[in-house]
C-alpha positions in Angstrom: 123.0 101.0 111.8 125.3 98.1 112.0 123.2 95.7 114.0 120.5 93.8 112.2 118.8 92.8 115.5 115.2 93.8 115.2 114.9 94.4 119.0 117.8 96.9 118.9 116.4 98.6 115.8 113.0 98.9 117.4 114.5 100.2 120.6 116.5 102.8 118.6 113.3 104.0 116.9 111.4 104.2 120.1 114.0 106.4 121.6 114.0 108.7 118.6 110.2 108.8 118.7 110.1 109.9 122.3 112.8 112.6 122.1 111.3 116.1 122.2 111.3 118.2 119.0 114.1 120.7 118.5 112.0 123.8 118.8 108.3 124.0 120.0 106.1 124.9 117.1 103.7 127.8 117.3 100.8 125.7 116.1 99.4 122.7 117.7 101.8 119.8 117.2 100.6 117.1 114.8 101.4 113.4 114.8 103.9 113.9 112.0 105.6 117.0 113.5 108.5 115.0 114.9 112.2 115.9 114.3 113.4 114.9 110.8 116.5 112.8 110.7 117.8 114.8 107.6 119.1 117.3 110.1 119.5 115.4 113.4 120.0 117.2 116.7 123.0 116.6 118.9 121.1 114.2 121.1 119.9 112.2 118.1 123.5 112.0 116.8 124.6 110.8 120.2 121.9 108.1 120.4 122.8 107.0 116.9 126.4 106.8 117.8 125.7 104.7 120.8 123.6 102.2 118.8 126.2 102.0 116.0 128.9 99.5 116.7 132.3 99.3 115.0 132.0 95.5 114.5 128.8 94.5 112.8 128.9 91.1 114.6 129.2 92.7 118.0 125.8 92.8 119.7 124.7 95.1 122.5 125.0 93.6 125.9 121.8 92.8 127.8 122.5 95.4 130.5 122.8 98.1 127.8 119.5 97.1 126.2 117.8 97.2 129.7 119.3 100.6 130.3 118.0 101.8 126.9 114.5 100.4 127.8 114.6 102.2 131.1 115.5 105.4 129.2 112.5 105.0 126.9 110.2 104.5 129.9 111.7 107.7 131.4 111.1 109.7 128.3 107.5 108.4 128.1 106.9 109.4 131.7 108.4 112.9 131.1 106.2 113.4 128.1 103.1 112.2 130.1 104.1 114.5 133.0 104.3 117.5 130.6 101.0 116.6 129.1 99.3 116.4 132.5 100.8 119.7 133.7 99.5 121.4 130.6 96.1 119.8 131.0 95.5 120.5 134.7 97.1 124.0 134.7 95.6 125.6 131.6 96.5 129.1 132.8 100.1 128.4 133.2 101.3 130.1 130.0 98.8 133.1 130.3 99.5 136.6 131.3 98.0 137.8 134.5 95.4 140.0 132.6 94.3 137.1 130.5 93.9 134.9 133.5 91.8 137.5 135.3 89.6 138.0 132.3 89.0 134.2 131.9 88.3 133.8 135.6 85.7 136.5 135.4 84.1 134.8 132.3 83.8 131.6 134.3 81.4 133.2 136.7 79.5 135.0 133.9 81.1 138.4 134.1 82.8 140.5 131.4 85.5 142.9 132.3 84.9 146.5 131.5 86.7 147.9 128.5 89.6 150.0 129.8 90.1 153.5 128.4 93.3 153.9 126.6 94.7 157.4 125.9 97.1 156.3 123.3 94.2 155.0 121.0 92.3 158.4 121.1 
């Protein structure tokens, strides 16, 4: 990055930290499972290009910094929204059969084992 301003560098890093990963992993995401910059996505390349200036002495304008700060706040809110949706709707990604089975387990019932002709 051409700008040595620590505020701009910090803002750039915060944006990259908040961006979603390229593909959701099958395992639980860890704290270090963020997108690596060795193979940046298109959005990461675009963010980097917007923070890189042609003239090293040219600083970002105050309104650009404020817009970037608002963008970081928007990304944080979207991440929190997705977290809350997952937390309060745990059956959202389940099939109908799994949802019925777990609902029955909540009230202390086990569903009967269904007979399958293909297994016999």
